C-alpha positions in Angstrom: -17.4 -20.2 6.1 -15.3 -23.2 4.9 -12.4 -23.2 2.8 -12.6 -24.5 -1.2 -12.2 -28.7 -0.8 -8.7 -29.7 -1.5 -6.8 -26.3 -0.8 -5.8 -26.3 2.2 -2.3 -26.9 2.8 -0.3 -28.1 5.5 3.5 -27.3 5.6 6.3 -27.7 8.0 5.9 -26.2 11.0 10.1 -25.6 11.5 9.9 -22.2 9.0 7.3 -20.8 10.6 8.2 -20.5 14.5 9.8 -17.4 15.6 10.7 -15.9 18.6 9.5 -12.5 19.0 10.9 -10.4 21.9 7.8 -7.5 22.2 8.6 -4.1 24.0 5.4 -2.3 23.2 6.2 1.6 23.9 2.7 3.2 23.6 3.8 6.8 23.8 1.6 10.0 25.1 0.2 12.2 22.5 3.7 13.9 21.4 5.1 17.0 20.3 6.0 17.9 17.0 9.0 16.3 16.2 11.9 18.5 15.5 12.6 19.5 11.9 15.7 19.8 11.0 15.4 19.8 7.0 13.7 23.2 5.7 10.2 23.7 4.0 11.0 24.2 0.3 8.9 24.5 -3.3 8.4 23.3 -6.4 6.9 24.2 -9.1 6.5 23.0 -13.3 4.3 23.9 -16.0 1.3 22.0 -16.3 -0.4 22.7 -20.1 -1.6 26.0 -19.4 -1.1 25.6 -15.3 1.8 25.8 -12.6 1.8 22.5 -10.4 3.7 23.7 -8.0 4.0 21.8 -4.4 4.9 22.9 -0.8 7.3 20.5 1.1 7.1 19.9 4.6 9.6 17.1 6.2 8.9 15.8 9.3 12.2 14.0 10.6 11.4 10.7 12.7 15.5 9.7 12.5 14.7 5.9 11.3 14.3 4.7 7.7 10.5 5.4 6.9 9.3 1.8 4.6 6.0 2.9 4.2 3.0 5.2 4.7 -0.9 5.1 4.8 -3.8 7.9 4.6 -6.6 8.1 6.5 -9.0 9.3 9.0 -8.1 7.8 12.2 -9.8 10.2 14.9 -12.9 11.3 13.5 -12.4 14.5 12.8 -12.9 14.4 9.1 -9.3 15.6 8.9 -6.6 13.0 7.2 -4.2 11.8 9.5 -1.1 9.9 8.4 0.4 6.5 9.6 3.8 5.2 8.7 6.1 2.6 9.1 9.9 2.7 9.8 12.6 0.3 10.5 15.9 -0.6 11.1 18.1 -3.8 11.7 16.8 -4.0 15.5 13.4 -2.7 15.9 10.5 -1.6 13.6 8.5 1.4 14.9 4.5 2.3 14.1 3.9 5.9 13.9 0.7 8.5 14.0 1.5 11.5 12.2 -1.9 13.7 13.4 -3.0 17.2 12.0 -6.0 19.8 12.4 -6.7 20.7 8.8 -3.5 22.9 7.4 -1.6 23.5 11.0 0.7 20.6 10.2 1.7 17.4 11.2 3.1 16.0 14.2 3.9 13.1 16.3 0.7 11.6 18.4 1.4 8.1 19.0 4.1 5.4 18.2 5.1 2.2 19.4 8.2 0.3 19.0 8.7 -4.0 18.7 12.0 -5.4 18.8 12.4 -8.2 16.8 15.3 -10.6 15.4 17.2 -9.5 12.3 15.2 -10.5 9.3 14.9 -9.3 5.5 11.4 -10.6 5.1 8.5 -8.2 4.0 7.1 -5.4 5.8 3.4 -4.0 5.1 0.8 -1.6 7.0 -2.7 -1.7 5.4 -6.0 0.6 7.6 -9.2 -0.8 7.3 -12.3 -1.2 9.8 -11.3 -4.3 11.1 -14.0 -5.0 14.4 -17.1 -2.5 12.2 -16.8 0.0 15.4 -16.9 2.9 12.5 -13.1 3.4 13.0 -9.8 2.5 11.0 -7.6 -0.8 12.6 -4.4 -1.3 12.0 -3.4 -4.5 9.7 0.4 -5.0 10.1 3.1 -7.1 9.4 6.6 -7.1 10.3 10.1 -9.0 10.1 10.1 -11.5 12.6 6.8 -10.5 13.6 4.8 -12.0 11.2 1.4 -10.6 10.8 -0.8 -8.6 13.4 -3.6 -6.5 14.0 -3.9 -3.5 15.8 -7.4 -1.7 16.9 -8.1 2.0 16.9 -9.0 3.4 20.2 -11.3 6.1 18.3 -8.6 8.4 19.0 -5.9 7.7 16.7 -4.4 5.2 19.4 -4.1 1.6 19.1 -4.0 -1.6 21.5 -1.2 -4.0 21.7 -0.4 -5.9 19.1 -3.2 -9.3 18.5 -1.5 -11.3 16.5 -4.0 -13.1 14.2 -3.8 -17.1 13.8 -1.2 -19.1 11.4 1.9 -17.1 12.0 4.0 -17.1 8.8 6.8 -15.1 6.8 4.3 -12.4 5.2 5.5 -10.7 2.3 2.4 -8.2 1.8 -1.3 -8.1 2.8 -4.5 -6.5 1.5 -7.2 -5.7 3.2 -10.9 -6.4 1.3 -14.1 -7.8 1.7 -13.6 -10.8 -0.4 -16.5 -13.2 0.1 -19.2 -10.0 0.6 -20.3 -10.4 4.2 -19.2 -6.8 4.6 -16.4 -7.7 7.3 -13.0 -7.2 5.9 -10.6 -9.9 5.3 -6.8 -10.1 5.1 -5.4 -11.4 1.5 -1.3 -12.3 1.4 1.7 -13.7 0.0 3.8 -15.3 2.2 7.4 -16.6 1.7 8.1 -20.2 3.3 10.0 -22.5 1.3 8.0 -21.4 -1.8 5.8 -19.1 -2.0 1.8 -19.0 -0.8 -1.0 -17.2 -1.0 -3.5 -16.8 0.5 -6.7 -15.7 3.0 -7.6 -14.9 6.8 -11.3 -14.7 6.5 -12.2 -11.7 8.4 -15.5 -12.0 11.7 -16.3 -8.3 11.7 -15.8 -8.2 15.3 -11.6 -7.8 14.8 -11.4 -12.5 14.4 -10.2 -14.0 11.6 -9.4 -17.7 10.7 -7.2 -19.3 8.3 -9.5 -19.1 5.0 -7.4 -20.7 2.7 -3.9 -21.0 1.5 -2.2 -22.5 -1.7 1.1 -22.5 -2.6 2.5 -20.5 -5.8 5.9 -21.8 -6.7 6.6 -20.1 -9.6 6.8 -16.7 -7.8 8.9 -16.8 -5.2 10.4 -13.2 -3.8 10.5 -11.7 -0.7 10.5 -7.8 -2.2 7.3 -8.0 -4.1 4.0 -6.3 -4.1 0.2 -7.4 -4.1 -2.8 -5.1 -5.4 -6.6 -6.8 -5.0 -9.2 -5.4 -7.8 -12.5 -6.6 -9.4 -10.6 -6.1 -13.3 -12.7 -8.7 -14.9 -15.6 -7.5 -13.5 -16.8 -10.7 -12.7 -17.6 -9.5 -8.9 -14.4 -11.8 -7.3 -11.4 -9.9 -6.3 -8.2 -10.6 -8.5 -4.8 -10.5 -6.7 -2.2 -8.4 -8.4 1.7 -9.1 -7.9 4.1 -6.7 -9.1 7.7 -9.0 -9.4 11.1 -9.1 -10.6 10.2 -11.6 -13.0 7.0 -9.1 -14.5 3.2 -8.2 -13.3 1.4 -11.4 -12.7 -2.7 -11.8 -12.4 -4.4 -14.4 -10.6 -8.1 -14.9 -11.3 -10.8 -15.5 -8.5 -12.5 -18.6 -8.4 -16.0 -19.5 -6.5 -17.2 -22.8 -5.4 -20.8 -21.9 -4.2 -20.7 -22.4 0.3 -16.9 -21.9 0.1 -14.7 -18.3 0.4 -13.5 -17.1 -2.4 -9.9 -18.1 -3.6 -7.1 -17.8 -6.4 -6.2 -20.7 -8.2 -3.0 -20.8 -9.7 -0.8 -20.2 -12.2 -0.6 -17.0 -12.6 -1.3 -15.0 -15.7 1.9 -12.7 -16.7 0.5 -9.5 -17.6 3.5 -7.6 -18.1 7.6 -8.9 -18.8 10.3 -6.9 -16.5 11.0 -6.2 -13.5 7.9 -4.5 -11.5 8.0 -3.0 -8.2 4.7 -2.2 -7.3 1.0 -2.2 -9.3 -2.1 -0.2 -8.2 -5.6 -0.2 -9.7 -8.1 2.6 -10.6 -10.2 3.9 -13.6 -7.9 5.9 -15.5 -10.2 6.3 -18.7 -14.0 6.5 -16.7 -15.5 3.5 -18.0 -16.6 2.5 -14.9 -13.8 -0.6 -15.1 -11.1 -1.0 -13.3 -7.6 -0.8 -15.3 -4.2 -1.9 -13.9 -1.3 0.8 -13.6 2.5 -1.1 -12.9 6.0 0.7 -11.6 7.6 -0.8 -14.2 11.0 -0.2 -12.7 13.1 -2.3 -15.7 11.7 0.2 -18.1 11.8 3.1 -16.7 8.4 3.4 -16.7 4.8 3.2 -15.7 2.4 0.2 -17.6 -1.1 0.7 -18.1 -3.2 -2.1 -19.1 -6.8 -0.8 -19.2 -10.0 -3.0 -18.3 -12.2 -4.5 -21.3 -16.4 -4.5 -21.8 -16.7 -8.0 -20.8 -13.9 -8.7 -18.5 -10.2 -9.1 -19.2 -7.2 -6.5 -19.8 -5.8 -5.0 -22.5 -2.2 -5.2 -23.7 0.3 -3.1 -21.4 1.4 0.2 -22.4 4.3 1.6 -21.5 5.1 5.6 -20.3 8.1 6.9 -19.5 8.5 8.0 -15.9 12.0 8.5 -14.6 15.0 6.2 -14.0 14.0 2.8 -12.0 9.7 3.8 -10.7 9.4 2.1 -7.6 6.1 2.8 -5.4 2.8 4.1 -7.3 0.1 5.9 -6.2 -3.2 7.4 -8.1 -5.2 10.6 -7.6 -6.6 13.7 -9.3 -3.4 16.0 -8.6 -4.6 18.8 -11.3 -8.5 18.4 -10.1 -9.3 18.1 -13.7 -11.9 15.1 -13.0 -9.1 12.2 -14.6 -6.7 10.5 -12.6 -3.4 11.0 -12.5 -0.7 8.7 -11.8 2.1 9.5 -9.1 6.0 6.9 -8.8 8.7 7.9 -7.3 11.8 6.8 -8.5 15.5 6.6 -8.2 16.6 10.2 -8.9 14.8 11.2 -5.7 12.1 13.1 -7.4 8.2 12.4 -7.4 6.6 12.0 -10.8 3.1 12.7 -11.5 2.3 11.8 -15.1 -1.2 13.5 -15.8 -4.3 11.0 -17.1 -5.7 11.5 -20.5 -9.2 11.2 -19.5 -8.9 7.9 -22.4 -7.0 5.6 -20.5 -3.6 7.3 -21.4 -0.9 8.8 -19.9 1.2 12.5 -20.7 4.9 12.9 -20.5 5.7 12.9 -16.4 6.7 16.3 -14.3 9.0 15.9 -12.1 10.1 16.8 -8.4 13.2 16.8 -7.1 12.7 16.5 -3.1 14.8 13.8 -2.0 17.0 10.5 -1.9 16.4 7.1 -1.2 12.4 7.7 -1.3 10.3 4.8 -0.4 6.5 5.1 -0.6 4.2 7.7 -1.5 0.2 8.4 -1.1 -2.7 10.5 -2.1 -5.5 12.3 -0.1 -6.4 16.2 0.6 -4.1 16.7 4.1 -4.8 20.3 4.3 -8.7 19.6 3.9 -8.4 22.5 1.0 -9.8 20.6 -1.7 -6.7 19.6 -4.2 -5.1 15.9 -3.5 -1.8 16.4 -2.0 1.1 13.8 -1.7 3.0 12.6 1.1 6.5 10.8 0.3 8.9 8.7 2.6 12.4 8.5 2.1 15.1 5.6 3.9 16.6 8.6 5.5 13.9 8.9 8.2 12.1 12.0 6.9 8.2 11.7 5.9 7.6 14.6 3.2 4.5 16.2 3.4 3.6 17.8 -0.3 0.9 20.5 0.0 -0.7 21.0 -4.0 0.2 24.4 -5.0 -1.4 24.2 -8.7 -1.7 27.9 -10.4 -4.5 28.0 -12.9 
């Protein structure tokens, strides 16, 4: 599709030229990594039940920033892919499992790059429509790249997407309804930009639009996509130091959908993460933010006819950062999971009406960086995976006791 008229922005190339030294180290399947931390258990009262987790640490030895969960090898068991990085290199690591047999390193690749302070992100999606999950990666000094799954949870060499830049965060979705995944991004140049690369379904992409967003100019924000207005278009949600923002989807017939500034402030105060899901079961998407400055989770419920409610804050421990959703207690209602500064994972039970009960906290480590949910051992319960900057991936297997 064409870019919306008069919306494509050309920028000076000086800030966009990066010298990158790539040293891919595609490894054969490896034995399980040495686990130097003990397996522990954590339990807490949960209404009339007891919620507990068995914590299984997998030591990577490099600060782990992000984790994604998905079936990477087509065996119906969920696997993990993580990004780890220090001042000299970024490592992408796949951890495979076979049901409850535990996770082990299966594949890894290392990219060396000049020291940089730009964003780091990873997303899963079938970029070439061959039935398996591929990787969209952006890393300091590298920009945006697509990596294609061979079907066995190993990935090809980095294939750069045209129009490289200093990407901060990316999301993958079918933005234009053509059944091919597209890539939305926030990019930091002299000012902030947001835009999208249109996917063609064969693993190739072209720049769809690129728009300045000068009022949001940060290198550590997070974005999410969701049709929270119910108009059939994806909105862009942005978590920043200044608050939680929303950009409405726009559509000119015959052109690629886009977001038009200015952004609308949904909730004030610093937010570190944002996710979407249906908390109250009404079929409308709701928005959940990690409200760091308020030591809380902010919830904005989708409203019939479009729009969002005013934010409601729920205490979540000191400085919550990463957030995820999942039915942790198997009651049919989405719960909210966040990490906080104490090294805790806090689970805030959903009430089913859009509210959240008091958090149940589990101390699992220090310097936690990300959290994701999924049935990691195929037992029907939703488990957690947490990463930390000490180089560990923590598998929290759900042990709820009715």
